[in-house]
C-alpha positions as CSV (number, residue, x, y, z in Angstrom):
1,M,165.0,-16.7,210.8
2,S,165.4,-13.1,211.0
3,E,166.7,-10.6,208.0
4,T,169.7,-10.1,206.7
5,P,171.3,-7.0,207.4
6,E,172.6,-4.7,204.5
7,R,176.1,-5.4,203.8
8,G,178.6,-2.6,203.6
9,F,177.2,0.4,205.7
10,P,175.9,4.2,204.5
11,E,178.3,7.0,204.0
12,A,176.9,8.7,207.1
13,E,178.3,5.7,209.2
14,F,182.1,6.4,208.3
15,A,181.2,10.8,208.7
16,A,180.0,9.7,212.0
17,R,183.3,7.3,212.9
18,T,185.6,10.2,211.7
19,R,184.0,13.5,213.5
20,R,183.7,12.0,216.7
21,A,187.5,10.3,216.3
22,Q,187.9,14.0,215.3
23,S,186.6,14.9,218.4
24,L,188.4,14.0,220.9
25,M,191.9,14.2,218.8
26,A,191.1,18.6,219.1
27,D,191.0,17.1,222.8
28,R,194.5,15.6,222.2
29,Q,195.8,17.8,220.3
30,L,196.4,15.9,217.7
31,S,196.9,16.7,214.3
32,G,195.6,13.0,212.3
33,L,196.1,9.7,213.3
34,L,198.1,7.6,211.2
35,L,196.1,4.0,210.7
36,M,198.0,1.0,209.8
37,T,195.9,-1.9,211.0
38,E,192.9,-3.7,209.1
39,P,190.0,-3.2,211.5
40,E,190.6,0.5,211.5
41,V,191.8,1.2,208.1
42,R,187.8,-0.7,207.5
43,Y,186.4,1.3,211.0
44,F,187.1,4.6,209.4
45,S,186.6,3.5,205.4
46,G,184.5,0.5,204.8
47,F,187.9,-0.9,203.0
48,H,187.2,-4.5,203.3
49,T,189.4,-7.0,201.7
50,L,191.1,-10.9,202.5
51,F,193.6,-9.4,200.7
52,W,195.1,-8.4,204.2
53,Q,196.5,-11.6,204.7
54,S,199.4,-11.0,202.8
55,P,201.6,-9.3,204.6
56,T,203.7,-8.1,201.6
57,R,202.4,-4.5,201.4
58,P,201.8,-1.4,203.8
59,W,198.8,-0.2,203.9
60,F,198.5,3.0,205.3
61,L,194.5,5.6,206.6
62,F,195.5,9.2,207.8
63,V,192.3,10.8,209.5
64,P,192.9,14.3,209.5
65,A,191.7,17.5,212.4
66,E,189.2,17.7,209.3
67,G,187.4,16.8,206.8
68,K,187.9,13.2,205.3
69,P,190.6,10.5,206.1
70,V,193.5,10.2,203.2
71,A,194.2,6.8,201.8
72,V,197.4,5.4,200.9
73,I,197.8,2.1,199.4
74,P,198.9,0.0,196.8
75,E,197.7,-0.2,193.3
76,I,195.9,-3.2,194.1
77,G,193.3,-1.9,196.0
78,A,192.6,1.3,195.0
79,A,189.3,0.2,192.7
80,L,187.7,-1.5,195.4
81,M,189.1,1.6,198.0
82,R,187.6,3.7,195.1
83,R,184.4,2.4,196.1
84,T,184.6,3.9,199.8
85,W,183.3,7.0,200.6
86,I,187.2,8.3,200.6
87,D,188.1,10.7,197.5
88,D,191.7,11.8,197.9
89,I,193.3,8.1,197.3
90,R,197.4,7.8,197.2
91,T,198.6,4.8,195.0
92,W,202.5,3.6,194.6
93,S,203.4,0.2,192.3
94,A,203.4,-1.6,194.9
95,P,205.8,-4.6,196.5
96,A,208.7,-1.9,195.8
97,P,211.5,-2.3,198.8
98,A,213.0,0.6,198.7
99,D,209.8,2.8,198.7
100,D,207.0,1.1,200.1
101,G,204.8,4.1,200.4
102,L,207.5,6.4,202.1
103,S,207.3,9.2,199.6
104,L,203.7,9.3,199.7
105,L,203.4,9.8,203.6
106,T,206.3,12.1,203.7
107,E,204.7,14.1,201.4
108,L,201.3,14.0,203.2
109,L,202.3,14.5,206.5
110,S,205.7,16.6,205.6
111,S,203.3,20.2,206.8
112,L,202.5,19.3,209.4
113,A,206.2,18.7,210.3
114,A,207.5,21.5,209.1
115,R,204.8,23.4,212.5
116,G,206.0,20.7,214.8
117,D,202.3,19.1,214.5
118,T,201.5,16.1,216.9
119,I,199.9,12.9,215.1
120,G,198.5,9.6,216.8
121,V,199.5,6.5,216.3
122,M,198.7,3.2,217.6
123,K,200.6,2.3,220.0
124,G,199.4,0.4,223.4
125,H,198.1,-3.4,224.3
126,E,196.5,-5.6,222.1
127,T,197.9,-2.6,218.9
128,S,200.8,-3.8,215.6
129,L,202.3,-1.5,213.6
130,R,202.1,-3.1,210.0
131,M,204.7,-2.1,208.7
132,P,208.5,-2.7,208.2
133,L,210.2,-1.1,211.7
134,G,212.8,-0.2,209.2
135,D,210.6,1.6,207.2
136,Y,208.6,3.5,210.4
137,E,212.2,4.8,211.4
138,R,213.1,6.2,207.8
139,L,209.3,7.8,207.7
140,M,210.3,9.6,211.2
141,A,213.9,10.6,210.7
142,G,212.1,12.1,207.1
143,L,209.8,14.3,208.8
144,P,212.1,16.3,211.7
145,G,209.3,18.4,214.1
146,L,206.7,15.8,213.9
147,K,206.1,14.3,217.2
148,V,204.2,11.5,217.6
149,A,201.6,10.3,220.7
150,D,200.2,7.0,221.4
151,A,197.0,7.3,220.0
152,T,195.5,3.2,221.2
153,G,193.2,5.1,223.7
154,L,191.0,7.5,221.5
155,I,190.2,4.3,219.2
156,R,189.6,1.4,221.8
157,S,187.3,4.3,223.1
158,L,185.3,4.8,219.9
159,R,185.5,1.0,219.2
160,M,184.7,-0.6,221.9
161,V,180.7,1.4,221.6
162,K,179.5,-0.6,218.5
163,S,176.5,1.4,215.7
164,E,172.8,0.0,215.7
165,A,174.1,-1.2,212.1
166,E,177.2,-2.8,213.3
167,I,175.2,-4.8,216.5
168,E,172.9,-5.5,213.5
169,K,175.7,-7.5,211.8
170,L,176.9,-8.7,214.8
171,A,173.6,-10.3,216.4
172,H,172.9,-11.6,212.1
173,I,175.8,-13.4,212.7
174,C,175.5,-14.8,216.6
175,A,172.5,-16.2,215.2
176,I,174.0,-18.1,212.8
177,G,176.3,-19.5,215.0
178,S,173.3,-20.4,217.4
179,R,171.5,-22.4,214.8
180,T,175.3,-24.0,213.6
181,F,175.4,-25.0,217.5
182,A,172.0,-26.6,217.3
183,Q,172.6,-29.1,214.6
184,V,176.0,-30.8,216.7
185,P,174.1,-33.3,217.8
186,A,172.7,-34.2,214.8
187,M,176.1,-34.4,213.2
188,A,178.7,-35.6,216.3
189,H,178.6,-39.4,217.1
190,E,180.7,-42.0,218.7
191,G,182.9,-43.0,216.3
192,L,183.5,-39.5,214.3
193,P,186.9,-38.8,214.0
194,L,187.0,-34.5,215.8
195,E,188.4,-33.2,212.7
196,E,185.5,-34.4,210.9
197,L,183.7,-32.7,213.3
198,F,184.9,-29.7,212.6
199,R,184.6,-29.9,208.5
200,A,180.7,-30.9,209.2
201,F,180.3,-28.1,211.3
202,R,182.3,-25.7,209.0
203,R,180.3,-26.5,206.2
204,E,177.0,-25.9,208.6
205,A,177.7,-22.9,209.3
206,L,178.5,-21.8,205.8
207,A,174.8,-23.7,204.7
208,Q,173.3,-21.2,207.5
209,G,174.5,-18.2,205.9
210,A,178.0,-16.8,206.9
211,D,180.8,-15.9,205.2
212,D,183.3,-18.0,207.1
213,V,184.6,-19.5,209.9
214,P,188.6,-18.7,210.1
215,Y,188.7,-19.5,214.1
216,L,187.5,-23.1,215.6
217,V,189.0,-24.9,218.2
218,G,188.2,-26.9,220.7
219,G,188.8,-30.7,222.3
220,A,187.2,-34.2,223.5
221,D,188.6,-36.3,226.0
222,Q,187.6,-39.2,228.5
223,G,185.9,-36.9,231.6
224,G,186.8,-33.6,230.3
225,Y,188.8,-31.8,227.7
226,H,192.9,-30.7,228.9
227,D,193.2,-27.4,226.6
228,V,190.8,-25.5,223.9
229,I,193.7,-24.3,221.3
230,S,194.9,-27.2,220.0
231,P,194.3,-28.6,216.2
232,P,191.1,-31.0,216.0
233,T,193.1,-34.8,215.4
234,R,191.6,-38.0,213.8
235,R,190.6,-39.4,217.2
236,P,187.1,-40.8,217.2
237,L,185.1,-39.4,220.0
238,Q,183.8,-42.2,222.3
239,A,181.3,-42.8,225.0
240,G,182.3,-40.7,228.1
241,D,183.8,-37.8,225.9
242,I,183.3,-34.2,226.8
243,L,183.4,-32.2,223.9
244,M,184.0,-28.4,223.3
245,L,183.1,-26.9,220.2
246,D,183.9,-22.6,220.2
247,T,183.4,-20.8,216.6
248,G,184.7,-17.5,215.6
249,A,181.9,-17.3,212.6
250,S,182.0,-13.6,210.6
251,W,179.6,-12.2,208.9
252,D,180.2,-8.7,207.0
253,G,183.6,-8.3,208.6
254,Y,181.3,-9.1,211.7
255,F,182.4,-11.8,214.4
256,C,180.8,-13.9,216.9
257,D,183.0,-16.0,219.4
258,F,181.2,-17.7,221.3
259,D,181.3,-22.4,222.5
260,R,179.1,-24.8,223.6
261,N,180.2,-27.9,226.1
262,Y,178.7,-31.6,225.1
263,A,178.7,-35.9,226.8
264,I,179.1,-38.0,224.1
265,G,177.1,-41.0,225.3
266,H,177.0,-40.5,229.1
267,A,178.3,-37.6,231.4
268,D,180.7,-37.7,234.8
269,D,179.2,-36.3,237.9
270,L,182.1,-33.8,237.9
271,S,181.7,-32.5,234.6
272,R,177.4,-32.3,235.0
273,R,179.1,-30.0,238.0
274,A,181.6,-27.9,236.3
275,Y,178.7,-27.4,233.8
276,D,176.3,-25.9,236.0
277,V,179.1,-23.6,238.2
278,L,179.8,-22.6,234.5
279,W,176.3,-21.9,233.6
280,R,175.8,-20.4,236.6
281,A,178.7,-18.2,236.7
282,T,177.5,-17.2,232.9
283,E,174.4,-16.2,234.6
284,A,176.1,-13.4,237.1
285,G,177.8,-12.0,234.7
286,V,174.7,-11.5,232.6
287,A,173.4,-9.9,235.5
288,A,176.2,-7.3,236.5
289,A,177.5,-6.1,232.6
290,R,175.2,-3.4,233.2
291,P,176.2,0.9,232.7
292,G,178.7,2.4,235.4
293,A,179.9,-1.4,236.3
294,T,183.5,-2.0,235.7
295,C,185.4,-4.8,234.0
296,R,186.9,-5.5,237.1
297,E,183.6,-6.1,238.8
298,L,182.5,-8.6,235.8
299,F,185.3,-10.6,236.4
300,Q,184.5,-10.6,239.8
301,A,181.3,-11.6,239.7
302,M,181.9,-14.3,237.6
303,R,184.6,-15.1,239.6
304,S,183.3,-15.6,242.8
305,V,180.6,-18.4,241.5
306,I,183.8,-20.0,239.9
307,A,185.4,-20.0,243.5
308,E,182.8,-23.1,244.6
309,M,184.8,-25.3,242.4
310,D,187.9,-23.3,241.6
311,D,189.9,-20.6,243.0
312,Q,192.1,-20.0,240.5
313,G,189.5,-20.0,237.8
314,G,191.5,-22.4,235.1
315,D,194.5,-19.0,235.7
316,V,193.4,-18.0,231.9
317,G,193.6,-14.3,232.7
318,R,190.6,-13.1,231.7
319,L,186.9,-13.7,231.2
320,G,186.5,-12.9,228.5
321,H,186.5,-9.7,226.0
322,G,184.8,-7.0,223.3
323,L,183.7,-8.7,220.3
324,G,183.8,-6.6,216.7
325,M,185.5,-6.7,213.6
326,Q,187.9,-8.0,215.4
327,L,187.3,-12.2,217.1
328,T,188.6,-10.7,220.4
329,E,189.0,-7.3,221.5
330,W,188.7,-4.5,224.1
331,P,188.3,-4.4,227.1
332,S,188.6,-8.3,229.3
333,H,187.5,-9.4,232.0
334,A,189.9,-9.0,234.2
335,A,191.2,-8.1,237.5
336,F,192.7,-5.2,235.6
337,D,190.7,-3.7,233.6
338,E,188.7,-1.0,235.0
339,T,187.1,0.1,231.8
340,V,183.4,1.3,232.6
341,L,180.9,-0.2,230.7
342,E,178.3,2.0,228.3
343,P,175.3,0.9,226.0
344,N,176.3,-0.7,223.0
345,M,179.4,-2.1,223.5
346,V,179.0,-6.2,222.6
347,L,181.0,-7.9,225.1
348,T,181.8,-12.2,225.2
349,L,181.4,-14.1,229.1
350,E,184.2,-16.8,229.4
351,P,184.0,-18.3,233.0
352,S,186.3,-21.4,233.2
353,L,187.4,-23.4,236.0
354,G,190.1,-26.3,235.7
355,Y,188.5,-29.3,237.4
356,G,189.3,-33.5,238.0
357,D,193.2,-34.3,236.8
358,G,194.1,-31.0,234.9
359,R,190.6,-31.0,233.1
360,I,189.2,-27.6,231.7
361,M,185.8,-26.4,231.0
362,V,184.9,-22.9,229.3
363,H,181.9,-22.2,229.1
364,E,180.5,-18.8,226.0
365,E,178.0,-16.3,225.7
366,N,177.9,-13.6,223.5
367,I,175.8,-10.3,224.9
368,V,175.4,-6.7,224.1
369,V,174.6,-4.2,227.3
370,T,172.3,-1.8,226.9
371,E,171.0,0.9,229.4
372,S,168.7,-1.9,231.1
373,G,171.1,-4.2,231.2
374,A,173.0,-7.5,229.0
375,R,171.1,-8.6,226.7
376,L,171.7,-12.1,224.4
377,L,173.1,-11.8,220.9
378,S,173.8,-16.0,220.8
379,T,171.6,-18.1,222.4
380,R,171.6,-19.5,225.3
381,A,173.2,-22.2,226.6
382,A,171.1,-25.0,227.6
383,P,170.9,-25.2,232.0
384,E,172.6,-28.8,232.1
385,L,174.9,-30.7,229.9
386,P,173.9,-31.8,226.9
387,V,174.5,-35.2,226.3
388,I,174.6,-36.6,222.3
């Protein structure tokens, strides 16, 4: 077992992230970034809490053109935020629907509005406004002269390329996930209800060192499963089932995301063939994941192998994505995504196909892009469909 990384990051990590953001802000003539969503607030501050699961309170972090970020947060988070590298922490007693931080934000941004400056807010694909729309409109109305630009591309470019410390955490949780999957043949057996297997898998992942298993999906049915997002049922595993488990376990706020397929008792020929095609499609993805290649090219490399059996490619829209503080991040391995791969991008390779009577199969691995090509973070799946 590899040595467990240190939790959190040194102050230098956040200072470097902020400097990179400020350099990009200068290029785009932005006077600041107003961030409201958990990954972005955590990325620049180190503020890590499950309290985000409550929608009651908004949280704000402002990254100025120079200097450290400023936190504008509910008082309940002040003690934790003071343990980060942030010095300027402005709080209010929340919830306060009549003024949930708006006065503090207006005070912070008023000088920029008076100059007619522009700030960045994330507006694009895969983003959300984590404050009431009415409050946002009130904030903007109270800051005449302030211009707001889309900062999605700026933040995306920073978060897609991981630091060595981030990659160490991602490698650690992928190793935990791999060790957990290695125990599935000892956990799964004919007659075991699928929901019991899910519980056993979660327990094993925690025993292996995961902090949480917030994402676990899969399916099992005769000759193949039909979907990969339904909750597990009490249906017992049966001989002839094809079983898939897909986990998003986390450690210190970073995720793994990969799956494994198994046959119960015996495997039918069509499922064996589907598994083989997807295993080779993943190999093609690993070979194609080199600096300078685009996500579109990575998609096409996997898609060309999948076409041997399914010319629709499972019709899922993409064949993998970015990975990090979120289970799914930018970019997407899809025909529409021309993102150029760079060293230290952490990605999933997730080819899928449809076969038989409405059945599907999905295969997934986690990799990091290096100067010389892709390096697996998950332990590679067996080249032939395992039989339990």
